[in-house]
C-alpha positions in Angstrom: 79.3 33.2 -69.9 75.6 32.8 -69.7 75.8 30.4 -72.7 78.3 28.1 -70.9 76.3 28.0 -67.6 73.1 27.3 -69.7 74.9 24.6 -71.7 76.2 23.0 -68.5 72.7 23.0 -66.7 71.2 21.3 -69.8 73.9 18.8 -70.1 74.0 17.9 -66.2 70.8 15.4 -66.5 72.4 13.6 -69.5 75.6 13.1 -67.6 74.0 11.9 -64.6 72.1 9.3 -66.6 75.5 8.2 -68.3 77.2 7.5 -64.8 74.2 5.2 -63.9 74.2 1.7 -64.6 70.9 0.2 -66.0 69.9 -2.9 -64.3 69.0 -5.7 -66.8 66.2 -8.2 -66.2 66.7 -11.9 -65.8 65.8 -13.6 -69.2 65.8 -17.1 -70.0 68.7 -18.8 -71.6 67.2 -20.9 -74.2 64.3 -20.4 -76.6 60.9 -21.9 -75.8 61.7 -22.6 -72.1 59.2 -21.2 -69.8 59.9 -19.7 -66.2 57.9 -18.4 -63.3 58.8 -15.0 -62.5 58.6 -14.4 -58.8 57.7 -11.1 -57.2 61.4 -10.4 -56.4 62.2 -10.8 -60.4 63.8 -13.9 -60.2 63.1 -16.7 -62.7 61.7 -20.2 -61.0 61.6 -23.2 -63.3 58.2 -25.1 -63.7 57.7 -28.9 -64.0 59.0 -29.8 -67.3 58.0 -32.9 -69.3 57.9 -34.5 -72.7 54.5 -35.1 -73.8 53.4 -38.6 -74.9 50.8 -38.8 -77.6 48.3 -41.5 -77.4 45.2 -42.6 -79.5 42.4 -44.9 -78.1 40.1 -47.0 -80.1 37.0 -48.6 -79.1 35.8 -51.8 -80.7 38.3 -51.6 -83.6 37.4 -48.1 -84.5 33.7 -48.9 -84.7 32.9 -47.5 -81.2 35.0 -44.0 -82.0 38.3 -43.0 -81.0 40.0 -40.2 -79.0 43.4 -38.6 -79.4 45.2 -37.3 -76.4 48.4 -35.6 -75.2 49.5 -37.1 -71.9 51.8 -35.9 -69.0 52.9 -38.4 -66.1 51.7 -37.9 -62.8 48.4 -36.7 -61.4 49.7 -33.6 -59.9 52.4 -31.2 -60.5 55.0 -30.2 -57.7 54.9 -26.5 -58.9 51.7 -25.0 -57.0 50.1 -21.5 -56.9 47.1 -20.4 -54.9 44.0 -19.5 -56.7 43.6 -16.0 -57.2 47.4 -15.2 -57.1 49.2 -13.1 -59.7 51.1 -15.4 -61.9 53.6 -14.3 -64.5 55.8 -16.3 -66.8 58.6 -15.5 -68.9 59.4 -17.2 -72.2 62.2 -16.4 -74.8 60.9 -16.6 -78.2 62.9 -16.3 -81.6 59.9 -14.9 -83.6 59.8 -11.3 -83.9 56.8 -10.0 -85.8 54.6 -13.0 -85.2 51.5 -12.8 -83.1 52.4 -14.4 -79.6 49.0 -15.8 -79.2 50.0 -18.2 -82.1 53.3 -19.3 -80.3 52.3 -19.8 -76.5 49.5 -21.7 -75.4 47.8 -22.5 -72.0 45.7 -25.5 -71.5 43.8 -27.1 -68.6 44.8 -30.6 -68.2 42.2 -33.3 -67.3 43.4 -35.6 -64.4 42.7 -39.3 -65.1 44.4 -41.9 -62.6 48.0 -41.2 -62.5 48.2 -38.9 -65.6 47.1 -35.5 -66.7 45.7 -35.1 -70.5 44.5 -32.9 -73.0 41.9 -34.5 -75.4 42.9 -33.3 -78.9 40.2 -35.0 -81.1 37.4 -37.4 -80.9 35.7 -39.4 -83.4 32.3 -41.0 -83.1 31.3 -44.6 -84.1 32.9 -45.7 -87.5 34.6 -42.2 -87.6 31.4 -40.3 -87.8 31.4 -37.0 -86.0 35.1 -36.3 -86.0 35.9 -33.2 -84.1 39.0 -31.3 -83.1 38.7 -30.6 -79.1 41.9 -28.7 -78.7 40.7 -25.2 -78.4 38.3 -26.3 -75.7 40.9 -26.6 -73.1 42.9 -23.5 -73.9 42.7 -20.3 -71.7 43.3 -17.0 -72.9 46.6 -15.1 -72.3 48.1 -11.6 -72.2 51.6 -10.7 -73.3 53.9 -8.0 -73.0 57.5 -7.3 -74.0 60.2 -8.4 -71.2 63.7 -7.6 -71.4 65.5 -7.7 -74.9 64.5 -11.2 -76.3 61.6 -12.4 -74.1 57.8 -12.3 -73.4 56.0 -11.9 -70.0 53.0 -14.0 -70.1 50.0 -14.3 -67.8 46.6 -15.7 -67.9 44.0 -13.3 -69.1 41.6 -14.1 -66.3 41.8 -16.0 -62.9 42.6 -19.8 -63.1 40.3 -22.2 -61.4 41.9 -24.9 -59.3 43.4 -27.8 -61.1 46.4 -28.6 -63.4 47.8 -26.6 -66.4 50.5 -26.8 -69.0 52.1 -24.2 -71.0 53.5 -25.0 -74.5 55.4 -22.7 -76.9 55.5 -23.4 -80.7 58.5 -25.4 -81.8 59.1 -26.5 -78.1 59.5 -30.3 -77.2 58.4 -29.8 -73.7 55.4 -28.9 -71.6 55.8 -26.8 -68.5 53.2 -27.8 -66.1 51.9 -26.2 -62.7 48.9 -26.5 -60.6 46.3 -24.0 -59.0 45.1 -24.8 -55.4 42.2 -23.4 -53.9 42.9 -20.6 -51.4 
């Protein structure tokens, strides 16, 4: 009788767990699409645009050149406050690959009615060519989220300005802005 009572007491916590329903987190439906994770745990869309690529040449190339990735409009309609805790969710199909090589956060330079990332510059007659892509990148922190997604957050506070998140293999940029407090 003692053994039966002991067995029932031992099994009771496991039976209670079986009866409970595990709440699943909301994950993006498609690979490479980035969402903002609001404090309630819901996914909200970011501004989504196809990037345009542009190369400007000065004086037929003798004055240098610049290659840029361009996004339309001077300002994203999706805004956050400086210092706000911002978390994003992206679904990737790349298990075992370092997420830092798959998801990038870049600061955009606003010029007239567009936002841009300068990818490369070349000096007069092609001398002094250099890639500037890494200069606009900001570090990110990653953690697993749900079964097939990653939670992505800036590693440090973001300054007021315009930003874009891109994922490797994705065809879109996911844009947002940071306003001063």
